[in-house]
NUDREN-494015 format. One record per residue: x, y, z of N, C-alpha, C in turn; residue in one letter. Coordinates in pm, whole numbers, padded with zeros to 5 digits, always signed. Each point is the difference from the previous one (the first is absolute). Example, Ala and Ser with C-alpha at 12.3 -4.5 7.8 and 13.67 -1.06 7.14 Angstrom:
BEGIN
+01319-00569+00780-00089+00119+00000+00090+00120+00000a -00035+00105-00072+00082+00119+00006-00077+00109+00073s 
END
This chain:
BEGIN
-02550+00136+03555-00023-00109-00083+00189-00069-00028m +00004-00081+00002+00122-00078-00012+00049-00050-00121r +00108+00003-00051-00031-00045-00160+00158-00104+00020w -00005-00128-00031+00081-00103-00035+00011-00083-00130h +00120-00040-00028-00013-00056-00104+00096-00165-00027y -00082-00077-00056+00058-00147+00013+00081-00001-00160t +00083-00030+00016+00107+00019-00146+00057-00180-00038v +00062+00016-00132+00037-00151-00058+00122+00074-00113a +00071-00066-00024+00063+00007-00095+00067-00119-00081a +00044+00013-00128+00037-00125-00029+00124+00043-00140q +00084-00065-00021+00067+00045-00143+00099-00142-00062s +00022-00033-00125-00005-00123-00027+00110+00084-00176d +00082-00107+00008+00070+00055-00085-00056-00032-00151i -00065-00112-00036-00103-00030-00097+00074-00132-00091g -00022-00015-00074+00035-00132-00085+00109+00002-00095t +00028+00178-00041+00158-00003-00099+00120+00052+00054t -00060+00118+00079+00110+00087+00030+00106-00076+00139k +00138+00043-00013+00127-00064+00079-00014+00084+00117g -00046+00088+00037-00014+00102+00116-00188+00104+00007v +00007-00016+00122-00151+00078+00030+00061+00142+00030n -00007+00089-00111+00025+00125+00018-00116+00083+00056q -00122-00027+00046-00081+00004+00081+00039+00055+00157d +00003+00100+00075-00006+00033+00152-00139+00051+00064s -00034-00041+00095-00090+00026+00075-00008+00018+00146l -00054+00054+00073-00015-00031+00155-00156+00128+00038t -00034-00087+00114-00092+00056+00019-00042-00009+00180v +00005+00131+00060-00001+00016+00184-00112+00075+00046k -00027-00032+00114-00093+00062+00075+00036+00029+00129v -00045+00099+00059+00043+00085+00101-00113+00069+00062a -00037+00015+00157-00064+00096+00060+00036+00137+00010n -00144+00042-00025+00020+00144+00022-00122+00058+00091t -00055+00085+00060-00083+00071+00079-00112-00040-00038y -00047+00013-00145-00105-00033-00061-00044-00135-00032y +00113-00081-00002+00004-00148-00034+00114-00010-00095g -00021-00084-00056+00130-00107-00067+00027+00119-00126e +00091-00037-00051+00052+00092-00151+00076-00142-00058a -00019-00016-00112+00076-00073-00079+00086+00093-00145a +00085-00114+00024+00129+00077-00125+00010-00147-00100l -00024+00053-00138+00025-00141-00088+00054+00064-00113a +00141-00090-00037+00077+00046-00142+00020-00064-00040v -00055+00007-00159+00043-00124-00061+00087+00086-00124l +00118-00049-00054+00054+00020-00115+00085-00095-00071c -00013-00004-00140-00012-00083-00101+00156+00065-00062d +00116-00101-00008+00123+00060-00046-00008-00040-00137g +00082+00076-00089-00023+00008-00136+00064-00127-00069m -00056-00085-00061+00030-00163-00043+00112+00036-00123g -00025+00077-00072+00112+00043-00111+00141+00058+00056g -00009+00048+00121+00124+00122+00017+00046-00147+00119l +00169+00044+00013+00093-00060+00107-00057+00024+00141d -00015-00111+00091-00019+00008+00151-00106+00050+00015q -00104-00016-00042-00180+00085+00044+00013-00058+00125g +00017-00126+00000-00039-00053+00156+00069+00132+00126e +00118+00041-00018+00062+00107+00068-00080+00119+00027v -00035+00046-00091-00068+00162-00047-00137-00036+00100a -00091-00113-00024-00096+00020+00075+00012-00053+00100s +00121-00058+00073+00019-00049+00116+00007+00172+00094a +00104+00090-00049+00056+00108+00050-00137+00052+00033v -00086+00064-00101-00113+00059+00023-00082-00038+00060v -00054-00101+00017-00099-00088+00147+00051+00020+00079v +00171-00013+00015+00035-00010+00144+00006+00184+00050r +00000+00091-00075+00020+00114-00004-00119+00050+00067a -00132-00034-00034-00162+00033+00046+00035-00082+00168y +00019-00119-00024-00063-00072+00107+00104+00062+00122e +00132+00033-00022+00067+00079+00104-00080+00124+00039q -00040+00118-00082-00057+00090-00005-00133-00038+00103w -00077-00140-00006-00129+00010+00069+00040-00049+00138f +00129-00107+00012+00021-00049+00108+00063+00100+00139l +00096+00094-00086+00074+00101+00104-00051+00135+00009k -00049+00058-00119-00049+00120+00007-00159+00016-00016e -00086-00071-00028-00129+00042-00005-00042+00094+00153f +00002-00115+00094-00042+00056+00118+00032+00153+00028a +00099+00024-00024+00040+00139+00028-00054+00085-00153q +00001-00067-00109-00072+00077-00115-00145+00032+00066f -00080-00086+00083-00122-00034+00025-00020+00144+00075w +00100-00023+00133-00006+00096+00108-00011+00149-00041a +00095-00003-00090+00065+00178-00046-00155+00062-00080a -00105-00065-00041-00134+00040-00035+00012-00037-00181g -00072-00131+00012-00001-00052-00120-00123+00084-00114f +00033-00012-00107-00080+00082-00130+00070-00101-00097s -00145+00026-00104+00036-00050-00125+00128+00044-00082d +00002+00147+00015+00148+00045-00112+00096-00025+00095t +00014-00029+00145+00150-00059+00005+00006-00109+00024a -00091-00110-00028+00064-00131-00067+00016-00010-00162l -00063+00064-00046+00018-00003-00145+00148+00082-00030e +00019+00060+00083+00146+00069-00007+00118-00078+00028r -00059-00071+00119+00115-00065+00059+00004-00143-00082k -00107-00049-00066+00018-00147-00055+00084+00035-00178w +00005+00128-00046+00053+00040-00123+00109+00038+00042h +00071+00040+00128+00129+00049+00046+00081-00177-00047d -00066-00094+00095+00031-00128+00016+00027-00056-00155i -00092+00005-00061+00000-00076-00165+00116+00083-00043a +00030+00119-00005+00107+00046-00072+00170+00015+00074n -00021-00036+00099+00113-00051+00109+00057-00143-00092d -00102-00062+00010+00017-00148-00020+00043-00003-00151c -00062+00109-00071+00027+00005-00182+00122+00024-00031n +00092+00091+00089+00136+00058+00035+00106-00114+00031t -00011-00054+00120+00029-00131+00009+00032-00069-00076r -00089-00026-00083-00024-00131-00092+00078+00044-00125i -00012+00132-00026+00079+00018-00127+00138+00055+00024k +00038+00020+00132+00119+00004+00037+00096-00128-00037d -00051-00106+00078+00028-00142+00033+00019-00066-00148y -00087+00069-00111-00023-00038-00123+00140+00031-00084c +00006+00124+00020+00112+00068-00062+00128-00037+00048k +00023-00046+00131+00124-00043+00060+00039-00118-00051a -00096-00078-00021+00017-00135-00098-00038-00075-00090r -00005+00164-00101-00098-00065-00147-00053-00095-00007n -00119+00065+00075-00142-00113-00039-00095+00069+00020a -00121-00069-00028-00134+00100-00006-00116-00089+00106n -00017+00066+00058-00093-00069+00112-00164+00132-00005m -00108-00095+00017-00114+00112+00017-00120-00085+00056g -00101+00055+00067-00082-00061+00038-00149+00128+00020t -00067-00094-00002-00169+00093+00068-00012+00003+00149t -00093+00076-00020-00039-00019+00196-00152+00022-00005l -00050-00055+00099-00156+00052+00063-00002-00022+00146t +00022+00102+00072-00017-00004+00145-00141+00055+00042v -00063-00056+00068-00105+00017+00079-00038+00031+00142l -00052+00041+00063-00002+00064+00099-00135-00011+00080l -00073-00099+00083-00139+00021+00055+00009+00055+00104l -00067+00115+00017+00014+00042+00160-00124+00114+00029l -00086+00007+00115-00095+00044+00080-00119+00010-00142d -00020-00095-00035-00096-00014-00119+00000+00024-00114g +00147+00082-00018+00030+00010-00134+00110-00090-00045r -00001-00027-00192+00132-00023-00062+00078+00125-00044y +00089-00023-00013+00108+00078-00084+00089-00093-00055y +00060+00038-00132+00049-00094-00112+00108+00119-00075i +00087-00093-00002+00112+00079-00106+00047-00100-00091s +00055+00044-00160-00038-00103-00081+00043+00047-00121h +00114-00097-00038+00098+00023-00112+00002-00144-00088i -00028+00017-00110+00012-00158-00085-00150-00040-00028g +00015-00131-00019-00143-00079-00022-00032-00128+00121d +00075+00017+00096-00077-00084+00102-00117+00068+00039c -00112-00079+00054-00147+00056+00004-00013-00001+00173r -00125+00097+00038-00060-00032+00115-00143+00016-00021t -00072-00097+00024-00143+00012+00017-00052+00021+00094y -00143+00036+00009-00090+00004+00142-00137-00062-00052i -00043-00106+00128-00091-00076-00031-00108-00006+00085m -00125+00027-00019-00077+00040+00106-00120-00076-00064g -00128+00092-00036-00127-00067-00046+00044-00004-00160n +00136+00070-00063+00008-00031-00089+00176-00045-00035g +00071+00080-00110+00153-00014-00022+00027+00109-00058m +00086+00061+00033+00047+00082-00054+00155+00035-00025e +00037+00021-00104+00210+00013-00040+00029+00151+00079q +00050-00009+00127+00050+00167+00034+00099+00057-00084l +00076-00094-00052+00153+00067-00062-00012+00020-00136t +00049+00071-00063+00028-00012-00105+00108-00040-00106t +00028-00120-00068+00111-00059-00079+00098+00121-00072d +00072-00009+00031+00106+00119-00064+00073-00066-00100q -00062-00047-00094+00052-00062-00123-00032+00055-00110t +00038-00021-00119-00018+00055-00122-00135-00045-00053y -00037-00118+00000-00126-00075-00039-00113+00089+00082v +00014-00005+00123-00128+00116+00080-00016+00088-00036a +00123+00097-00016+00001+00128-00063-00054+00004-00147r +00003-00107-00085-00049-00002-00099-00145-00035+00008e -00072-00078+00060-00099-00013+00060-00102+00146+00049v +00076+00031+00084-00088+00149+00061+00016+00090-00107a +00077-00001-00117+00006+00092-00100-00117-00027-00099l -00040-00123+00041-00100-00049-00151+00086-00064-00098g +00103+00022-00040+00063-00104-00075+00005-00151-00019h -00038-00089+00069+00028-00088+00073-00138-00074+00061m -00039-00097-00004-00114-00103+00069+00074-00028+00088t -00132-00050+00136+00108-00085+00080+00055-00131-00004p -00068-00075-00111+00023-00125-00046+00158+00015-00075e -00037+00110-00087+00166+00017-00065+00089+00033+00056q -00020+00060+00131+00122+00025+00060+00042-00137+00123a -00104-00065+00043+00038-00118+00061+00088-00109-00090k +00007+00004-00136+00048-00069-00108+00095+00027-00042n +00049+00146-00003+00094+00101-00058+00150-00048+00070d +00084-00022-00087+00143-00054+00026+00064+00141+00118i -00039+00115-00041+00079+00089+00137-00104+00006+00093r -00117-00080+00048-00020+00031+00075+00054-00007+00177r +00138-00052-00020+00097+00013+00095+00052+00115+00019n +00000+00112-00111+00099+00108+00003-00045+00107+00104v +00082+00040+00103-00034+00095+00082+00047+00117-00020l -00093+00132+00028+00014+00133-00057+00119+00055+00159l -00022-00104+00116+00076+00078+00110+00057-00099+00115q +00124+00034+00024-00001-00139+00104+00146+00060+00056c +00035-00071+00148+00089+00036+00040+00130-00047-00018i +00101+00091-00036+00141-00038-00030+00051+00023-00129g -00094+00058-00074+00070-00003-00144+00004+00179-00051l -00081+00059+00086-00001+00148-00071+00044+00103+00131k +00025+00129-00014+00022+00114+00139-00071-00035+00077k -00142+00053-00038-00062-00011+00123-00149-00090-00054d -00089-00011+00111-00133-00107-00012-00099+00118+00055v -00118-00034-00051-00109+00087+00060-00110-00079+00007k -00012-00098+00129-00113-00075+00014-00109+00069+00037p -00112-00069-00068-00107+00004+00028-00080+00035+00134d -00060+00060+00082-00028-00029+00147-00189-00009-00014f -00056-00101+00097-00132-00006-00021-00026-00027+00153l -00131+00023+00037-00057-00019+00101-00187+00022+00027q -00036-00049+00105-00122-00045-00010-00079-00074+00113g -00134-00033+00019-00028-00041+00105+00000-00155+00022d -00018-00044+00112-00012-00139+00008-00128-00021+00077l -00096-00117-00025-00070-00062+00057-00015-00149+00081y -00036+00009+00079-00002-00103+00079-00033-00163-00103d +00087-00090+00016-00041-00059-00115+00068-00021-00113g +00108+00106-00052+00064+00030-00114+00094-00130+00003d +00038-00017-00102+00135-00101-00027+00084+00117-00109s +00165+00014+00023+00075+00056-00114+00100-00111-00036l +00040+00004-00102+00057-00108-00076+00121+00102-00049l +00138-00037-00003+00114+00051-00059+00031-00108-00117l +00027+00008-00101+00074-00096-00103+00109+00041-00073c +00075-00058-00053+00107-00018-00094-00084-00034-00131s +00036+00040-00115-00058-00049-00131-00009-00132-00054d +00082-00099+00056-00028-00131+00035-00122-00072+00073g -00078+00084+00083-00054-00082+00049-00155+00045-00056f +00025+00115-00113-00140+00010-00036+00002-00013-00151r +00089-00037-00093-00006-00022-00113-00112-00118-00032h +00030-00092+00050-00109-00133-00053-00088+00006+00076e -00023+00089+00089-00146-00023+00148-00048+00161-00056i -00148-00032-00071-00067+00138+00017-00091+00056+00110g -00018+00122+00007-00040+00081+00143-00136-00073+00037d -00090-00091-00069-00093-00056+00064+00067-00127+00098k +00108-00106-00039+00041-00033+00060+00033+00021+00120e +00117+00107+00017+00055+00039+00082-00088+00057+00084l -00114+00034-00025-00087+00054+00113-00083-00106+00048y -00006-00114-00057-00068-00131+00069+00108-00056+00084e +00123-00020-00019+00088-00054+00090+00051+00068+00106y +00022+00149-00052+00078+00045+00087-00110+00093+00116c -00120+00007-00026-00089+00046+00063-00140-00046+00053h -00070-00030-00137-00110-00116+00071+00008-00135+00031l +00110-00031-00009+00010-00139+00068+00057+00010+00177a +00001+00159+00010+00042+00005+00165-00111+00056+00072l -00071+00031-00079-00130+00094+00064-00048-00037+00113e -00024-00166+00006-00101-00024+00122+00085-00028+00101n +00132+00003+00012+00103-00017+00123-00036+00096+00113m +00055-00041+00118-00012+00053+00112+00130+00112+00023e -00003+00145-00027+00109+00065-00003+00038+00055+00137w +00017-00058+00126+00042+00055+00107+00082-00021+00029t +00111+00079+00119+00157-00027-00002+00002-00117+00075l -00065-00040+00038+00042-00152+00054+00014-00144-00081e -00098+00052-00120+00055-00074-00166+00058+00004-00090k +00079+00118+00022+00108+00078-00086+00059-00126-00054r +00125-00059+00054+00082-00083-00044-00070-00107-00076k -00101-00079+00077-00077-00076-00081-00049+00031-00160e -00045+00103-00008-00083+00098-00091+00151+00051-00094n +00104+00010+00031+00144+00042-00074+00020-00114-00083s -00010-00107+00089+00049-00113-00075-00075-00040-00113s -00154+00028-00004-00082-00045-00096-00030+00105-00139i +00073+00123+00068+00010+00082-00138+00160-00023-00040m +00094-00036+00060+00105-00056-00064-00018-00129-00102n -00111-00094+00047-00042-00087-00085-00070+00047-00122r -00086+00069-00007-00027+00064-00135+00110+00070-00121q +00072+00090+00102+00089+00046-00094+00075-00112-00066l +00034-00103+00063+00099-00107-00031-00051-00049-00115h -00152-00018-00001-00124-00092-00116+00012+00096-00101y +00001+00123+00009+00001+00091-00125+00150-00014-00075v +00093+00031+00077+00101-00017-00070+00019-00167-00041i -00030-00076+00052-00007-00121-00080-00061-00019-00127e -00075+00052+00009-00124+00015-00117+00089+00069-00093l +00058+00157+00044+00068+00062-00123+00088-00073-00052n +00092-00098+00053+00101-00106-00061-00085-00082-00084k -00103-00089+00046-00070-00109-00087-00061+00116-00113e +00002+00088-00040-00057+00073-00103+00125+00071-00056r +00092-00027+00001+00125+00038-00071+00083+00127+00057g -00007+00077+00080+00022+00118+00025+00150-00060+00022e +00139+00081-00046+00097-00017+00051+00085+00084+00070k -00060+00094+00031+00052+00112+00107+00038-00048+00115d +00062+00079+00091+00010-00003+00147-00154+00028+00053n -00070-00089+00079-00132+00089+00061+00011+00015+00133i -00076+00148+00042+00017+00013+00129-00131+00079+00028s -00085-00014+00159-00107+00076+00043+00015-00007+00128a -00052+00131+00047-00042+00010+00142-00136+00016+00010i -00071-00030+00101-00130+00009+00048-00043+00041+00095l -00097+00096+00077-00003+00091+00092-00152-00055-00002l -00043+00001+00116-00165+00017+00066-00042+00100+00105k -00068+00057-00039+00014+00122+00106-00159-00010+00095v +00008+00003+00146-00077+00004+00062-00023+00130+00092k -00145+00032+00022+00023+00128+00078-00120-00051+00118n +00041+00038+00107-00046-00053+00120-00049+00117+00118e -00111+00033+00012-00077+00076+00065+00024+00007+00155v 
END
């Protein structure tokens, strides 16, 4: 079996912000078992100085690991534990670098982090903050858990999801990179299936769009396309148009934040 991925990514400054503090990257490389795909999305803290710098630093760190170290990491004997430890170390190295930068300049910078690796029929995720990863097949599932005050209150039964959606504290994070001594990313993994779609998005991409619409625009609308390698460029363009459509729909409905998303389509060829 050979796995391959068609990818798309879009980011928009939105309607009111002076700077786009979101940063993202998506890369695909060949391995013995087929392709590996890395997607990283970071949302710089809107209320802090230079959130775009913090998000870019973290995205670049994971991107460089994938481009320069992943092949050796794979050859040395890939394991879930080793990947979790490596990604934890990268996050904390970035945390230290950003904190040192802020201390030297009397500034405050922070960013969320969601990184996704697709490899040999599995997904691996490291997550800090409130960007989300969804997997879509016969249905739609949110894989990551928002590390926010309101999400914690909902989980404890102190608040309903509807109350959380409208609470003024909905953007208060329990954890981010750049503000505390160290960070502890959530680490998730699971199986992929032929035809799955995975969506990474900043909170600006989903505030005004419900899960049902995300599933329709980012999965169902693409279901009947021919997912061959020969069609990849054409399909990627269509996926990008879908992401752009959802971004514009968010803006029409009043979203004021930066808006970013990465979409990956999974194909398994025997």
